[in-house]
Every structure is written in C-alpha cells, then in structure tokens.
N, C-alpha and C positions, 0 to 999 in steps of 0.2 A: 334489600338487594342494592339500592343506590348507595347506602352507607358502606357496604362491602366493596363495591366497585370504586368508591372514592378513596378508601384506605389502600386497597391494592394498587389503584392507579397512582397514588402518591409514591408508594414504595417502588413501583415499576419505574417511574420517572427518576426517582433518587438513584436507583441502580444504574440507569442509563448515564446519569451524570458521573457516577463512579467509573463506568466503562470508559467514557470519554476522557476523564481525568487521568486514567491509568494508561492511555494509549502510548505515551512516551516511555513507559517503564517495561521491565521484563515481562514476557508474555504469559508466565504462569498465573500472575494476578489477573491479567486481562481475560484469560480463559475462564477462570472461576467466576468473575463478575459477569461475563457475557452469558454464561449458562444460567446464572441466577436471574439475569434480566429477561432472557427469552422465556424462561419458565414462568416468571411473574406476569409477563404479557399474556400468556395463555390463561393463567389463573384469573386475570381481569375479566375475561369473557367477551371481549369486543367481537370475536369471531362468531358469536351467537346472533349478532345483529345483521340486518341486511346491508351489504356494502354499497358504496356509491357506484353508479354505472361507470364503466371504463372511460367513457367520453368526458366525465367530470373528474376523473382521477387518473390522468394520463401518466402520473408518476408510478402507477402500478405496473406499467409496461416493462420498464427495466427489471423489476423484480420477477416478472413472469418469464422474461427471456433468460435471466440468470438461472431461474429454477428449471427451465427447459434444458439449458446447457448441463446442469447438474443431473437431470434425468437421463440425458444422453450418456453421461459418464456412468450412471447406474446401469444402463442397458449394456454397456461394454463388458459386463461380467460374462456375457454369453461367449466372448472370444478371448477374454483375458486369461493367459496361462497361469498366472500366480494369483490365486484367490486372496491370500493374506495381504498382498500388496494392494490389491483392489480395495479390500475392506478397510485397510488402514487409511487410504486416501479418501474414501467415501465418508468415513467417520469424521475426518478433519474437515471435509467440505460440507458437512451436514447443514451448516448455517445457511447455505445458499437455498436449501429447501425450506428450512424453518422460517426464513425471512419472507417467503412468499405471502403468507397470510398477513404479516405485518404491513407489507406493501399494499395489499388489497384493502384491509380494514383500517389501516393507519394507527396512530397512537393517540392517547388521551389529551384532553385540553390543557393539562399541566405542562406539556412539552413546550418549551420556548427556545427558539434557536439562539437568541442572544445569551441566555443563561448557559446553554450548552456550549456556545462559543467561549464564554468566559471560563468555564470549567476546563476546556481544552487549553486555553492560553495559560491558565494557572499551572496545569500539569506540565506544559512545555517549558515554562519559565523555571519551575522548581527542578525539573529533571536535569537541566544542564549543570547547576552547581552540585547536585547530589551525585551525578556521575563523576564530576571532577574530584569531589572529595573521596569517593570510593576508589577512583583510580590512583589518587595520591597515596592512599593507604596500600593499594596493591603494588604500586611502584616501589615502595620501601619494604614490602614483604613479598617479593616475587616468588621465593621458594615455597612459602606457605600457601600462597594463592594457587600456584600451579599444582601443588599436591591436592588442595581442596577440590579443584575443578577437574582433576585427573587429565590434565592436558600437558604433562611434562614435555612431550615431544614437540608439540606445536605452539607452546607458549613462546612469545617473542621476547627473548632476553636482550635487553639493551640498557645502556646508561643514559640514553637520550629520552627525555620526558615526552616530547611531542610524538616521536616514533612509537614509544611504548603505548601511549594513549590511543593513537589511531589504529594500531595493529591489534590491540587486545580488547578494546571496548566491545567489539562484536561478540565476545564470549558472553556478555551480559545483554546487549541489545545491538543487533546488526545495524551497521552504520546507515545502510540505505533506508531501513524502516524507521530508525530514529529521525533521520533528516527529513523523511517524507512527512512525518507527523509534525515536526517543527515548522516546516514550510506551510503546512495547512494551518498551523497555529498563527503564523504571520498573516495569512489571508483572513482568518477570523478576527485578528486584532485590527486589521485595516478596516474591515466592515463595521466593527463595533466602536472603535476608538479613533477614527480618523479626524474627529473634531477635538480630540484630547491628545495632542502630540506629546505631552509630558508622560503619558502612559504608553502610547503607541511606539515612540522611538526607542526608549530603553528596552521594552519588552521584545520588540522586533530584533534589536541587536543581540540580545541574549539568545533568542531562538535561532537566529541565523548563524551565531557563533558555532553551532553544532556542526556546520559544514566544514570549516577549516579544522576544527578540533578532531573530527572523526576521519578526515581525509577522503570523504566520499566524492568521487569524480563525477558520477552520474548526477548527483544533486547540484553540481555547478551548472550543468546544462539545464536541469529541471528548473532551477531558480531563475535562470535567464529567460526561460520560456514563460514563467509566471510574470516576470517584469514586462515582457512583451504584451501579454494578454492584458495586464493591468493598464499599461500605457494606451493600448487601443481602446479599452473601455472608458478611459478618462477623456478621450476625445469626443466632441459632439458627433452624433451619428452621421451628419452630412460630410464630416471630414475623415471618417474611419477608412473608407475605401481609398481615398486620395492619399493618405499618409500611412495607412496600415502596412503596405508593402515595405516602405522605407524603415518603419519601426521593426518589422520582422527581420529584415536583412541586418539592421543594426544590432538587434538582439542576438542573432546567430553569430555575428562577428565578435560581439562581446563575450558570449559564452565560449566560443571556440578559442578566443584569445586568452581568457582566464584559464581554460583547461590546459592550454599549452604550457602555462606557467605553474601548473600544479606539481607539487613535489613528486607525486607518484607517477607523473608522466615524463620525468626527466630521463629515465632509462628505458622509455618505451621503444620497442622495435616491432615492426610488422612481421609476424611470423610467416613462414613458408607454408601456406595452406596445402593440405593434402600430402604433405611430406611427413607421413605419420611415423616413419622409421627414425626420423631425426628430431622428434619433438623433445624439447627441453622441458621436462615436467616440473622443474623448479622455477621456470620463467614466470614473470608476473602476468603475462598476457594469456592466462589459461582459457579465457572465454573463447578466443579464436580457435584454439585447439579443440575445445569441446564441441563448438558449433561445426567445425569441419568434420569431426568424427561422426557427429549425429547426422549430418547431411551426406555422408558417403554413399548410402544406399536408401534414398527417400522412398523408393518403391516398396520398402519393407512395411511402411505404415501410411502412405499417402491417402489411400482410399478410406478405410474405416479405422485406422489407428491400431495400436498394439493393445489398447485397453487401459482404463484408468489405473494409475499407479505402476505401470509397466515400464515407463521410460528409464527409471533408475536401473532396473535389471538389464535393459537393453544396452545402456551406456557402460555398465559393468563388464559386459561381454566385450565391448569395444576396447575398454582399457586393458583388460587382460590379454586381448589379442595382440595389442601393440606394446605390451610390457610397461604400461603406465601405472606402476605400482602405487605411486603417491596418489594419483587420481582415484584409483580403486579403493585405497585405504580410507580416503576422506569421503568416499561416496559422493563425488561431485555430481550434481544434477545438471540439467540442461543450461542453467543460467540464462534462460530466455523463456518467458511465459508463453509466448506465441509458438515457439518451437516445441515446447513441452506439450501444448495442446494438440499441435499437429501430429506429434509422435503418438499421443495416447488416444485421440478420438478422430483423427483424420482431418481432411480438408474441410468437410462440411461442418464438423463440430467446431473447428477453428473459426469458420465464418460466422457461426451462431454466437460464439464467444465475442468476436469483434463487434457484431451487430448490437449485442447487449450493452457494450460500452458506448458506441456511437449514438445510440438512441437517447441516452440520458439528457444531454443538453436540449434536444428537441422536445422532450416531455416536460422539462422544467419551465418555470415561469418567473418573471420578475427578477429579484436578486438571486433567486435559486438558479436561474440560467447562468448567471455570471459564475457562481460557485461551481456549478456543474461543469462548465467549460474548463475551469482551472483544475478541479479535482480529476476530471477525466483525462486531461492533458498530462497531469502528474503521473497517473497510473500508466497511461499508454507509453510514456517515455521510459519510466522505470522498468516496465515489463520487457523492454528491449534488452536489458543487461542483467536481469535477475528474475526469479520466479516469485512474484509478489504474494502468491498464495501458497508458497512453500512453507510458510510459517503461519501459525494461527493469528499472530498479531497483524498480518497483512489482511486476513479475512475480516478481523474485527474493525480495522481501519476502513475497509470497503463498506461494511454495514453502517458504521457511524456516518460516513460521508453521504450515503444514500438517504438516511434518516434526516440529516442536516438539510440536504437539498429539498427533500419532501416537505419539510416544515417551512422553508423559505418560499416554496412555490405555492403554498396553500393560502390563497387570498382570503378565504373565509375564516381562517384561524384568528382568534383574538390575540393581538400581540400584547406581551407584558410591557409595562411602561419602561422605556429606555431613554428616549429623547435625543439620542446622539447617533441614530442610524437612519439613513434614507435609502429607499429602494430605488433601483435604476429603472 
C-alpha cells in the first residue's frame, strides 16, 4: 500500500506542476490537466486517513467556505427557471466542491512551494514570447486566422501591430487572466529569487511586459496594489503603521496616473447612466452600461437571487428590451463577479462569497500570509471589472493559489533545499 501511495503521490504532484506551468496558456490544456490532477489526488487515498483537527489546519476554513458557497449555488436549483443554465454553471464550478477534501486532508510530502513557484515562473516567462510569436504569425495571416476561429465579424482588422496584439490576443487567452497569472509569477519570483537579481529582474520584466502588450487596464491598478503591499511588507513592523498610509496613497496616485496615460483610456468618456435609450453599444465603456442595466431593478434578485447560471438570461432580456443587439449577440455577462453573485444567489450568498475571500489571510501563516494578502487583493480587485470565475482558467488559478498558500503556511512541512528564501 505504501508503494502504491508513493507512486500515485509522485504522479499527483507531477500533474499539479503541469497545472501550474500551464496557467498562462489557453484554458483547454488547463482543464484537462486539472481533471487529471484531482482524480489522481482521490486515487492516492489521503481521504481514508483521519484529518487534522480544524484548529491545527486553519487553512481548511477557506476551502469549507467556498464549498458552502458552491452548495448554496447548488440549492438555487429549487428556484432557477432555466435548469440547463444552472447545470452548466454547476459543472464548471464543480472544482469548488472537489477542492474541499483537498483542503481538509492536504497534499502529500512531495509538494514543495518553491518548486511549484519555479514551475509557475517558467510557464509565465515562456508564455510571453510564445504568444508574441503566435500573434506575429496571426498578424501576417489575418484572413486565415479569422476563418479558423470563426470570428470574421469581431476580428480586429488593423495594420498597427500593437493594436492588433492587444485587441486579438484575448481570443487565445483573455488579457485579464493572462496578466493575473503573470503578476502572480512575479510574486513567486520575488519570494524565490530575491537574492539572485540576475534571475529576478529579467524574468520579472518579461512577465510584467504582458500588461502593456495586452493593454489590460485593470492590471495596471492591480500591479500598483501589489507594489504597495510589497513595500509595506518590506518595512520593519514598527514602521508599517507609521508609513503604510503614505505608501498606500502614493501607490493609488501612481496607479491612477499610469491609468490616465493608458492608450485605451485616451477616448474614455463617462456614460450617462440609466439613459438606456441612448446607449452607444459600440462605445468602449460597455461595463458601465451593463452595470446600470443590471442594477435597474435590484429587487428582482436581492433576497435569494435568480439562481445559479441565470444572470446571463436576465441580462439578455435587458439587452433585447433596449435594442442592444450587439450586447445580446456577444452574450455579455455582468463583468463584475460580485454583481453576478448578487444576481444569482442574493445578498446572503454574496456575503458568504466575500467572507470566503477575506478569511484566507487570517488562516494563513508565515510567508503564506504575505502571499494570501497579495493573491486575495489581486482577485478582489480583478473581480470588480470582470467575472474571474467566468472561465475555467480563473477557477484553476484560484485552486493553485490556495494550494500554494496552504503549503507556505504549513510549518510542519519539510522544505526542499533551496537556500535562497526566507520566511517573514
């Protein structure tokens, strides 16, 4: 039995390294590797053992809360009018239930956060030139690529390389998800290689180049928030409160200043909210229009929600009612994870969802707490302008981050020799 668990445990760890490496790449490969990893974890049989008491394994609490949130969504089948939409979302969100036993029983002794971080860094560094090479090919073969992807109408035709890259890369990997992974790669690189600047600096520059290349506006603010948190953690504890506010204000000014210079913000205009009859559906500020439509009648869903998977149908009715044909054709979702949760499972479900995020830093320990603060901040900010769980790659990123924090928080885990990392 020990021999079996050793072999399966090694395979399981190897599959997790593959998952982490593939995070910057298109989600089809991530989905397959994630399924294989979770199946192999159950085959390993850790769930047959007696788990640690919750007071000794506080990192199980976020897993429990996310599973409870998922269960709430499952329960919404009782009032969800479209069963197929409910079933589709529950299938995509299944990982939140399957991760619960992993959070309770943990992972085997082969899991090492440093090696996992290196796999993430390698994937992030390689992804940037691979996407660049692929987009160079697509730029010179625009007709062929548009036909292959069946996006003739929405493919951005342009002779400008930068615009072509930023507007079309999302057909392969959405800019926000790619930049989120790359930012986390920079965090991992700092934790592992901060004493090896000849590795840290070039790898960080490559990973951060994804932000200007893709044109992600949200990632500018998220990156500024990461710099603020890093600067505060770099201060001795006795000075954090004294200088923390100044650093926070400085970071906000930096992020806001950079955002105003962003090319995609040069034609930005505040829309007239609630003026639904005069919405310009080809305007770049679609999020304000969508949010305004969604919040027109919050009493429709405030208490118990519409049911999991029902927000898209609700928004489709709104689009058709105000003749927003482009929005309806593209099936625009809420573009805000909090708003989507409110619409689908009501105010109490939303509060449970927020609690699951906020509890992560309090349950983490040591270096894991620093990572938890950064990753939680990243998700909390990004979920304001998009649905991070609208794609499976966002769910996979969530799972990998929780495992990473869990490993860093486990003081009893024997660390693999690295020699270049110190815990805070």
